[in-house]
N, CA, C and O of each residue as an XYZ file, in Angstrom:
784
protein
N     186.795     62.685    144.428
C     186.716     62.742    142.735
C     185.735     61.192    142.520
O     186.085     60.221    143.190
N     184.551     61.059    141.585
C     183.547     60.148    141.291
C     183.891     58.505    140.157
O     183.909     58.408    138.930
N     184.123     57.415    141.272
C     184.721     56.193    140.549
C     183.553     55.805    138.987
O     182.358     55.629    138.750
N     185.021     55.843    138.190
C     184.236     55.129    137.174
C     183.137     53.819    137.532
O     183.266     53.454    138.701
N     182.337     53.232    136.939
C     182.068     51.980    137.004
C     182.739     50.793    136.814
O     182.175     49.718    137.019
N     184.000     50.876    136.408
C     184.684     49.909    136.226
C     185.796     49.689    137.501
O     186.250     48.695    138.067
N     185.982     51.131    137.639
C     186.475     51.004    139.171
C     185.360     50.367    140.322
O     185.698     49.581    141.206
N     184.082     50.833    140.135
C     183.365     50.179    141.415
C     183.251     48.597    141.240
O     183.135     47.820    142.187
N     183.293     48.277    140.071
C     182.998     46.754    139.296
C     183.938     45.836    140.231
O     183.679     44.848    140.919
N     185.459     46.741    139.919
C     186.710     45.869    140.622
C     186.911     46.020    142.098
O     187.812     45.485    142.744
N     185.783     46.967    142.653
C     185.834     46.978    144.132
C     184.668     45.958    144.469
O     184.911     45.485    145.579
N     183.968     45.645    144.157
C     183.085     44.646    144.114
C     183.733     43.485    143.808
O     183.418     42.679    144.682
N     184.409     43.025    143.092
C     185.737     42.045    142.497
C     186.049     41.365    143.847
O     185.947     40.195    144.215
N     186.611     42.902    144.680
C     188.097     42.806    145.285
C     187.355     42.523    146.476
O     188.033     41.852    147.253
N     186.062     42.824    146.958
C     185.281     42.980    147.954
C     184.971     41.482    148.259
O     184.953     41.171    149.449
N     184.630     40.139    146.962
C     184.255     38.943    147.154
C     185.331     37.476    146.829
O     185.402     36.288    147.145
N     185.917     38.299    146.151
C     186.651     36.821    145.596
C     188.028     37.288    146.708
O     188.450     38.331    147.208
N     188.391     35.827    146.720
C     189.820     35.619    147.664
C     190.479     34.429    146.758
O     189.931     33.719    145.916
N     191.744     34.443    147.177
C     192.928     33.216    146.756
C     191.998     31.821    146.476
O     191.133     31.495    147.289
N     192.240     31.092    145.343
C     191.080     29.510    145.482
C     190.194     29.442    144.742
O     189.926     28.395    144.153
N     189.187     31.104    144.520
C     188.268     30.614    144.181
C     187.981     30.961    142.299
O     188.808     31.379    141.489
N     186.510     30.599    142.070
C     186.140     30.376    140.879
C     185.793     31.650    140.581
O     184.954     32.142    141.335
N     186.263     32.432    139.554
C     185.431     33.489    138.915
C     185.371     33.687    137.298
O     186.266     33.223    136.591
N     184.466     34.273    136.850
C     183.960     33.879    135.296
C     184.196     35.207    134.742
O     183.639     36.122    135.348
N     184.996     35.556    133.584
C     184.564     36.981    132.764
C     183.542     36.407    131.749
O     183.961     35.693    130.838
N     182.195     36.690    131.865
C     181.731     36.328    130.879
C     181.963     37.014    129.537
O     181.658     36.348    128.548
N     182.374     38.042    129.374
C     182.537     38.783    128.326
C     184.175     39.679    127.842
O     184.335     40.841    127.466
N     184.799     38.991    127.973
C     186.035     38.965    128.268
C     186.875     40.294    127.543
O     187.853     40.709    128.165
N     186.523     40.941    126.288
C     186.595     42.061    125.629
C     188.144     42.132    125.305
O     188.718     41.220    124.712
N     188.735     43.206    125.709
C     190.362     43.818    125.829
C     190.604     43.111    127.242
O     191.834     43.132    127.285
N     190.125     42.417    128.581
C     190.979     41.864    128.999
C     190.763     42.223    130.498
O     190.886     41.354    131.362
N     190.415     43.607    130.825
C     190.801     44.391    131.644
C     190.124     43.480    133.149
O     190.826     43.176    134.113
N     188.517     43.150    133.014
C     187.769     42.526    133.938
C     188.602     40.864    134.568
O     188.729     40.334    135.672
N     189.000     40.530    133.195
C     189.700     39.073    133.452
C     191.311     39.229    134.386
O     191.884     38.284    134.927
N     191.747     40.549    134.372
C     192.826     40.696    134.884
C     192.960     41.103    136.121
O     193.935     40.973    136.861
N     191.648     41.750    136.383
C     191.246     42.102    137.698
C     190.826     40.798    138.820
O     191.009     40.741    140.036
N     190.279     39.935    138.002
C     189.573     38.911    138.646
C     191.282     37.799    139.270
O     191.677     37.420    140.372
N     191.796     37.667    137.878
C     193.082     36.807    138.302
C     193.802     37.065    139.537
O     194.267     36.198    140.277
N     193.877     38.737    139.759
C     194.674     39.585    140.734
C     193.844     38.713    142.078
O     194.474     38.143    142.970
N     192.649     38.745    142.016
C     192.204     38.177    143.710
C     192.392     36.769    143.738
O     192.930     36.227    144.703
N     191.915     36.029    142.572
C     192.217     34.791    142.825
C     193.491     34.327    143.019
O     193.597     33.139    143.323
N     194.297     34.865    142.934
C     195.892     33.985    142.802
C     195.902     34.240    144.453
O     195.492     35.118    145.212
N     196.738     32.728    144.596
C     197.127     31.580    143.691
C     195.768     30.934    143.929
O     194.779     31.352    144.532
N     196.014     29.748    143.255
C     195.231     28.561    143.876
C     193.730     28.943    143.263
O     192.777     28.201    143.501
N     193.587     30.081    142.503
C     192.003     30.266    141.777
C     191.975     29.557    140.174
O     192.831     29.129    139.399
N     190.519     29.698    140.167
C     190.274     29.290    138.900
C     189.753     30.585    138.091
O     188.852     31.181    138.680
N     190.142     31.125    136.872
C     189.470     31.984    135.752
C     189.143     31.312    134.351
O     189.901     30.741    133.568
N     187.513     31.606    134.265
C     186.914     31.256    133.128
C     186.476     32.712    132.218
O     185.829     33.697    132.573
N     187.171     32.346    130.821
C     187.195     34.045    130.450
C     185.925     33.387    128.899
O     185.901     32.208    128.546
N     185.108     34.416    128.306
C     184.654     33.658    127.055
C     185.027     35.446    126.308
O     185.401     36.538    126.737
N     184.618     34.805    124.927
C     184.504     35.941    124.252
C     183.782     35.169    122.721
O     183.925     33.968    122.493
N     183.151     35.944    121.954
C     182.977     35.800    120.716
C     183.769     35.608    119.566
O     183.602     35.060    118.476
N     185.130     36.518    120.402
C     185.593     36.830    119.242
C     187.065     36.759    119.174
O     187.697     37.489    119.937
N     187.784     35.870    118.251
C     189.210     35.177    118.495
C     190.192     37.030    118.971
O     191.028     37.083    119.873
N     189.855     38.062    118.262
C     190.637     38.631    119.021
C     190.790     39.236    120.397
O     191.813     39.600    120.978
N     189.380     39.256    120.819
C     189.009     39.393    122.478
C     189.887     38.374    123.313
O     190.588     38.579    124.303
N     189.662     37.347    122.687
C     190.349     36.134    123.381
C     191.675     36.263    123.612
O     192.117     36.247    124.761
N     192.361     36.390    122.662
C     194.136     37.213    121.952
C     194.335     38.035    123.032
O     195.238     37.949    123.865
N     193.666     38.637    122.990
C     193.982     40.311    124.014
C     193.953     39.763    125.377
O     195.022     39.719    125.986
N     192.660     39.254    126.056
C     193.338     38.832    127.229
C     193.934     38.177    128.141
O     194.214     38.397    129.320
N     194.222     36.586    126.780
C     195.189     36.100    126.780
C     196.782     36.977    127.196
O     197.523     36.748    128.151
N     196.892     37.706    126.424
C     198.039     38.168    126.366
C     198.227     39.095    127.786
O     199.263     38.994    128.443
N     197.388     39.789    128.094
C     197.311     40.766    129.559
C     197.641     39.159    130.167
O     198.784     38.724    130.304
N     196.764     38.623    130.396
C     197.047     37.370    131.812
C     198.477     36.793    131.759
O     199.135     36.356    132.703
N     198.880     36.901    130.219
C     200.658     36.029    130.198
C     201.690     37.182    130.630
O     202.839     36.809    130.869
N     201.402     38.487    130.749
C     202.065     39.559    131.337
C     202.190     39.466    132.983
O     203.116     39.860    133.691
N     200.865     38.767    133.387
C     200.994     38.521    134.846
C     202.095     37.515    135.271
O     201.655     36.528    135.860
N     203.218     37.555    135.122
C     204.325     36.184    135.194
C     204.423     35.474    136.650
O     204.912     34.356    136.808
N     203.776     36.453    137.918
C     203.945     36.001    139.033
C     201.966     34.810    139.147
O     201.636     34.131    140.119
N     201.284     34.957    138.080
C     200.000     34.661    138.388
C     200.272     33.021    138.764
O     201.117     32.283    138.256
N     199.579     32.793    139.502
C     199.253     30.748    139.870
C     198.204     31.001    139.708
O     197.829     32.045    140.241
N     197.376     30.352    139.054
C     195.881     29.744    138.938
C     196.010     29.225    137.665
O     196.931     29.335    136.857
N     194.377     28.328    137.569
C     193.989     27.532    136.220
C     193.218     28.622    135.648
O     192.514     29.476    136.186
N     193.568     28.352    134.198
C     193.143     29.667    133.864
C     192.706     28.967    132.372
O     193.462     28.255    131.710
N     191.160     29.375    131.954
C     190.497     28.059    130.448
C     189.549     29.623    129.980
O     188.747     30.264    130.658
N     189.936     29.805    128.880
C     189.046     30.508    127.412
C     188.502     29.786    127.012
O     188.828     28.641    126.699
N     187.075     30.564    126.899
C     186.151     29.632    125.773
C     185.959     31.083    124.796
O     185.762     32.221    125.221
N     186.063     30.721    123.629
C     185.693     31.170    122.026
C     184.354     30.609    121.595
O     184.262     29.475    121.124
N     182.970     31.686    121.817
C     181.804     31.479    121.607
C     181.209     32.389    121.830
O     181.736     33.501    121.870
N     179.643     32.141    122.087
C     178.627     32.746    122.377
C     178.326     32.017    124.169
O     178.144     30.851    124.520
N     178.398     33.620    125.165
C     178.441     33.658    126.536
C     177.287     32.673    127.059
O     177.380     31.960    128.058
N     176.155     32.767    126.180
C     174.531     32.340    126.715
C     175.465     30.236    126.316
O     175.741     29.485    127.251
N     175.616     30.002    125.394
C     175.965     28.567    125.166
C     176.673     28.239    126.148
O     176.455     27.412    127.033
N     178.265     29.483    125.821
C     179.482     28.692    126.762
C     178.663     28.092    128.805
O     178.485     26.999    129.343
N     178.415     29.607    129.253
C     177.833     29.284    130.631
C     176.939     28.380    130.787
O     176.923     27.813    131.880
N     175.977     27.998    129.788
C     175.113     27.092    129.792
C     176.215     25.425    130.461
O     176.320     24.799    131.516
N     176.701     25.371    129.303
C     177.327     24.620    129.414
C     178.577     24.384    130.389
O     179.074     23.263    130.281
N     179.135     25.187    131.261
C     179.918     25.316    132.242
C     178.603     25.047    133.774
O     179.206     25.259    134.827
N     177.399     24.742    133.980
C     176.255     24.642    134.689
C     176.815     23.163    135.276
O     177.017     23.054    136.485
N     177.089     21.882    134.242
C     177.206     20.513    135.000
C     178.063     20.278    135.788
O     177.998     19.353    136.597
N     179.288     21.309    135.654
C     180.590     21.438    136.730
C     180.612     21.905    137.602
O     181.043     21.540    138.696
N     179.960     23.169    137.151
C     180.397     24.576    138.328
C     179.255     24.974    139.282
O     179.365     25.748    140.233
N     178.209     24.366    138.907
C     176.871     24.999    139.464
C     177.303     25.439    140.749
O     178.030     24.780    141.493
N     176.762     26.753    141.031
C     176.838     27.147    142.898
C     178.091     27.445    142.724
O     178.278     28.331    143.557
N     179.146     27.256    142.128
C     180.120     27.264    142.825
C     181.023     28.866    142.428
O     182.109     29.169    142.921
N     180.496     29.436    141.758
C     181.444     30.941    140.862
C     181.130     31.998    141.994
O     180.002     32.289    142.392
N     182.419     32.558    142.473
C     181.872     33.661    143.668
C     181.889     35.334    142.766
O     181.462     36.350    143.315
N     182.304     35.328    141.730
C     181.830     36.404    140.642
C     181.979     36.056    139.479
O     183.021     35.544    139.067
N     180.815     36.312    138.672
C     180.675     36.410    137.270
C     180.552     38.060    136.930
O     180.004     38.820    137.728
N     181.059     38.473    135.796
C     180.946     39.503    135.323
C     180.746     39.356    133.830
O     180.977     38.386    133.109
N     180.204     40.690    133.505
C     179.727     40.884    131.933
C     179.400     42.345    131.687
O     178.658     43.005    132.414
N     180.081     42.843    130.485
C     180.101     43.608    130.349
C     179.999     43.939    128.478
O     180.645     43.657    127.469
N     178.529     44.843    128.921
C     177.622     44.218    127.049
C     177.991     45.173    126.554
O     178.591     46.015    127.223
N     177.734     45.350    125.162
C     178.332     45.796    124.033
C     178.747     45.399    122.655
O     178.350     44.572    121.834
N     179.788     46.389    122.712
C     180.575     45.993    121.458
C     182.307     45.589    121.951
O     182.647     45.914    123.089
N     183.221     44.955    121.123
C     184.274     45.144    121.750
C     185.140     46.899    121.277
O     185.188     47.473    120.189
N     185.595     47.217    122.373
C     186.462     48.500    122.341
C     187.352     48.406    121.017
O     188.293     47.612    120.991
N     187.013     49.331    119.762
C     188.266     49.705    119.040
C     187.810     48.514    118.055
O     188.627     48.443    117.136
N     186.571     47.351    117.901
C     186.594     46.391    116.948
C     185.301     46.522    116.208
O     184.455     47.332    116.589
N     185.144     45.873    115.324
C     183.413     46.227    114.466
C     182.431     45.977    115.488
O     182.221     44.930    116.100
N     181.645     47.518    115.617
C     180.741     47.775    116.267
C     179.500     46.716    116.138
O     178.887     46.265    117.105
N     179.264     46.430    114.892
C     178.312     45.060    114.771
C     178.396     44.244    115.626
O     177.462     44.038    116.401
N     179.574     43.573    115.682
C     179.458     42.463    116.549
C     179.194     42.809    118.129
O     180.020     43.379    118.842
N     178.096     42.431    118.487
C     177.702     43.293    120.294
C     176.654     42.286    120.645
O     175.802     41.810    119.895
N     176.867     42.032    121.960
C     175.716     41.387    122.689
C     174.549     41.775    122.516
O     174.204     42.955    122.583
N     173.361     40.244    122.128
C     172.057     40.389    122.005
C     170.953     40.704    123.547
O     171.209     40.161    124.622
N     170.082     41.399    123.406
C     169.180     40.803    124.379
C     168.775     39.549    124.533
O     168.901     38.913    125.579
N     168.310     39.167    123.581
C     168.089     37.739    123.852
C     168.785     36.645    124.516
O     168.376     35.905    125.410
N     170.409     36.691    123.653
C     171.566     35.813    124.264
C     171.705     36.573    125.857
O     171.771     35.876    126.869
N     171.727     37.578    125.892
C     172.324     38.049    127.712
C     171.458     37.742    128.836
O     171.711     37.887    130.032
N     169.904     37.089    128.036
C     169.270     36.742    129.248
C     169.446     35.865    129.363
O     169.688     35.582    130.537
N     169.492     34.748    128.416
C     169.979     33.072    128.414
C     170.958     33.239    129.424
O     171.132     32.409    130.317
N     171.745     34.522    129.283
C     173.265     34.125    129.729
C     173.325     33.916    131.269
O     173.887     33.166    132.067
N     172.229     35.241    131.282
C     172.095     35.865    133.049
C     171.094     34.552    133.933
O     170.769     34.265    135.086
N     170.931     34.120    132.739
C     169.831     32.746    133.686
C     170.665     32.050    133.719
O     170.451     31.673    134.872
N     172.110     31.109    133.221
C     172.889     30.122    132.887
C     173.927     30.497    134.904
O     174.101     29.798    135.902
N     174.437     32.419    134.383
C     175.212     33.046    135.532
C     174.978     32.716    136.985
O     175.732     32.348    137.886
N     173.001     33.100    136.882
C     172.427     32.721    138.367
C     172.215     31.450    138.930
O     171.859     31.245    140.090
N     172.507     30.383    137.844
C     172.935     28.887    138.401
C     174.569     28.680    138.947
O     174.965     28.062    139.936
N     175.186     29.281    138.131
C     176.746     28.985    138.582
C     176.658     29.928    139.757
O     176.872     29.252    140.763
N     176.512     30.762    139.971
C     176.861     31.794    141.222
C     176.776     31.386    142.421
O     175.736     31.059    142.992
N     177.994     31.383    142.917
C     178.177     30.674    144.341
C     177.035     31.447    145.363
O     176.556     32.497    144.933
N     176.597     30.961    146.680
C     175.513     31.355    147.748
C     176.119     32.737    147.866
O     175.488     33.666    147.362
N     177.080     32.941    148.374
C     177.784     34.426    148.833
C     178.410     35.083    147.440
O     179.139     36.072    147.357
N     177.984     34.367    146.534
C     178.719     35.152    145.358
C     178.208     36.904    144.524
O     177.375     37.552    145.159
N     178.665     37.432    143.382
C     178.602     38.433    142.943
C     178.494     38.293    141.448
O     179.389     37.773    140.782
N     177.069     38.899    140.792
C     177.166     38.651    139.356
C     176.932     40.680    139.118
O     176.180     41.493    139.655
N     177.785     40.768    138.278
C     178.352     41.981    138.054
C     178.119     42.387    136.476
O     178.798     41.870    135.589
N     177.093     43.363    136.208
C     176.938     43.359    134.858
C     176.496     44.977    134.297
O     175.519     45.677    134.561
N     177.795     45.218    133.333
C     177.449     46.933    133.083
C     176.799     46.488    131.433
O     177.081     45.580    130.651
N     175.747     47.702    131.393
C     174.987     47.746    129.709
C     175.283     49.281    129.798
O     175.094     50.306    130.455
N     175.899     48.718    128.645
C     175.869     50.227    127.995
C     174.785     50.747    126.823
O     174.595     50.090    125.799
N     174.000     52.194    127.148
C     172.864     52.235    126.546
C     173.249     53.220    125.196
O     172.388     53.345    124.325
N     174.714     53.994    125.035
C     174.458     54.955    123.994
C     174.654     54.600    122.708
O     174.826     55.555    121.951
N     174.692     53.140    122.051
C     174.953     52.645    121.220
C     173.450     52.194    120.395
O     172.384     52.274    121.005
N     173.496     51.813    119.240
C     172.067     51.089    118.979
C     172.337     49.804    119.088
O     173.213     49.052    118.660
N     171.072     49.677    119.983
C     170.304     48.219    120.491
C     170.799     48.155    121.798
O     170.537     47.130    122.426
N     171.652     49.288    122.505
C     172.279     48.759    123.828
C     170.861     49.571    124.879
O     170.828     48.996    125.967
N     169.883     50.584    124.796
C     169.112     51.065    125.437
C     168.573     49.494    125.803
O     168.746     48.864    126.847
N     167.822     49.073    124.506
C     167.121     47.691    124.660
C     167.347     46.816    125.682
O     166.640     46.469    126.628
N     168.909     46.392    125.195
C     169.582     45.640    126.202
C     169.608     45.864    127.682
O     169.276     45.154    128.631
N     170.080     47.004    127.591
C     170.137     47.692    129.027
C     168.866     47.569    129.481
O     168.901     47.259    130.672
N     167.738     47.673    129.063
C     166.226     47.395    129.413
C     165.884     45.839    130.051
O     165.039     45.674    130.931
N     166.662     44.770    129.473
C     166.100     43.615    129.924
C     166.966     43.006    130.714
O     166.519     42.063    131.367
N     168.498     43.386    130.880
C     168.951     43.598    131.776
C     168.617     44.182    133.530
O     169.050     43.705    134.579
N     167.697     45.366    133.316
C     167.107     45.971    134.378
C     165.717     44.787    134.808
O     165.572     44.071    135.798
N     165.023     44.948    133.822
C     163.964     44.115    134.194
C     164.394     42.707    134.754
O     163.742     42.060    135.574
N     165.682     42.302    134.144
C     165.811     40.840    135.142
C     166.487     40.885    136.429
O     166.607     39.997    137.273
N     167.038     42.455    136.420
C     167.332     42.704    137.965
C     166.126     42.250    138.929
O     166.076     41.440    139.855
N     165.030     43.226    138.247
C     164.485     43.310    139.098
C     163.386     42.360    139.476
O     162.815     42.541    140.551
N     162.951     41.132    138.511
C     162.431     39.822    138.436
C     163.577     39.123    139.099
O     163.306     37.929    138.971
N     164.654     39.224    139.706
C     165.400     38.549    140.573
C     165.347     39.318    142.200
O     165.602     38.766    143.270
N     164.999     40.519    142.009
C     164.668     41.174    143.472
C     163.373     40.697    143.823
O     163.145     40.127    144.890
N     162.512     40.923    142.934
C     161.127     40.277    143.642
C     161.258     38.661    143.887
O     160.357     38.329    144.658
N     161.941     37.709    143.561
C     162.066     36.118    144.451
C     162.781     36.350    145.403
O     162.874     35.358    146.125
N     163.393     37.282    145.786
C     164.359     36.881    146.809
C     165.926     37.558    147.054
O     166.604     37.796    148.054
N     166.152     37.768    145.269
C     167.693     38.213    145.437
C     167.813     39.608    145.522
O     166.732     40.188    145.619
N     169.308     40.662    145.510
C     169.298     41.705    145.589
C     170.385     42.149    144.616
O     171.311     41.525    144.097
N     169.949     43.550    144.518
C     170.839     43.847    143.150
C     170.314     45.816    143.570
O     169.389     46.574    143.862
N     172.334     45.647    143.181
C     172.136     47.483    142.965
C     172.223     47.966    141.840
O     172.920     47.307    141.068
N     171.692     49.050    141.371
C     172.349     49.833    140.033
C     172.964     51.187    140.516
O     172.547     52.006    141.336
N     174.252     51.154    139.634
C     175.157     52.290    139.465
C     175.185     52.759    138.614
O     175.331     52.074    137.602
N     175.064     54.206    138.496
C     174.837     55.039    137.062
C     175.917     56.275    137.434
O     176.035     56.643    138.603
N     176.781     56.953    136.225
C     177.458     58.298    136.422
C     176.558     59.648    136.465
O     176.089     60.099    135.420
N     176.405     60.079    137.332
C     175.468     61.178    137.405
C     176.382     62.776    136.545
O     177.583     62.924    136.319
N     175.199     63.735    136.257
C     176.270     64.452    135.176
C     176.968     64.294    134.060
O     177.755     65.160    133.677
N     176.720     62.960    133.289
C     177.320     62.642    132.251
C     176.277     62.990    130.883
O     175.435     63.886    130.823
N     176.636     61.961    129.806
C     175.976     62.233    128.477
C     174.501     61.906    128.915
O     174.257     62.275    130.064
N     173.437     61.278    128.233
C     171.905     61.990    128.226
C     171.813     60.056    128.712
O     170.856     59.785    129.437
N     172.458     59.230    128.443
C     172.121     57.894    128.495
C     173.532     57.315    128.710
O     174.277     56.711    127.937
N     173.679     57.708    130.074
C     174.844     56.535    131.097
C     174.910     55.025    130.734
O     173.907     54.451    130.309
N     176.105     54.379    130.906
C     175.955     53.225    131.572
C     175.545     52.848    132.585
O     175.503     53.677    133.494
N     175.089     51.501    132.848
C     174.788     51.305    134.112
C     175.152     49.968    134.641
O     174.754     48.982    134.021
N     175.877     49.816    135.736
C     176.258     48.492    136.008
C     175.606     48.057    137.558
O     175.977     48.629    138.583
N     174.612     46.992    137.553
C     174.250     45.951    138.239
C     175.018     45.104    139.232
O     176.021     44.610    138.716
N     174.832     44.777    140.572
C     175.712     44.310    141.101
C     174.630     43.232    141.840
O     174.024     43.727    142.790
N     174.300     41.766    141.508
C     173.481     40.786    142.203
C     173.719     40.157    142.712
O     174.725     39.569    142.316
N     173.185     39.712    143.857
C     173.571     38.543    144.890
C     172.357     38.219    145.630
O     171.224     38.689    145.726
N     173.206     36.953    146.261
C     171.522     36.404    146.651
C     171.426     36.827    148.039
O     170.499     36.442    148.752
N     172.414     37.661    148.485
C     172.721     38.118    149.755
C     172.820     39.414    149.897
O     173.708     39.872    149.177
N     172.048     40.515    150.790
C     171.996     41.655    151.045
C     174.038     41.665    150.724
O     174.765     40.675    150.801
N     174.433     42.971    150.410
C     175.583     43.117    150.068
C     176.243     44.194    151.103
O     176.342     45.253    150.483
N     176.630     44.313    152.153
C     177.523     44.970    152.906
C     178.277     46.374    152.576
O     178.280     47.375    153.292
N     179.086     46.159    150.978
C     179.922     47.432    150.497
C     179.050     48.285    149.944
O     178.525     47.692    149.002
N     178.592     49.456    150.053
C     177.865     50.401    149.589
C     179.356     50.965    148.441
O     180.544     51.038    148.756
N     178.802     51.236    147.302
C     179.930     52.329    145.940
C     178.970     52.843    145.821
O     178.864     53.779    145.029
């Protein structure tokens, strides 16, 4: 059975995160990636999660609160992911073992509120500065909604440029699915041993 992109992303998280690490969920949404990060960095780690919608922050906070045994520092940020990631650089440059993005809009919410190509590119630049030398940057781009293909193309171009400057990136996309399936990119400064 083929793994979903979410399952693949979470396997990547499990491969790199350990107790005590710093993880950043740059687009918290409904909180599933934040929970996956928290499970890996407990105990003693730190999770920073970001979203521009109060409903997403609330949903993520609720999911994390249900993890009653969780022992790690959790910090939420309401606002633009590019601005917040840039603001974290002064304190956390080179420290995040995993940074994860789920682009597009919040499922079940207002589809007009979605990530935009230019802010996403700025967010990726900041994420690259925050990333630990052995860390992973995971980006899922959805191409089926208005504006999604443009944003996915920008992510793809950013990844290709990162490869040309010495980084490593892999792209995963479901096979035999709809015409414009989502893409999961995994970027690192070092080659990855785990292939999904």
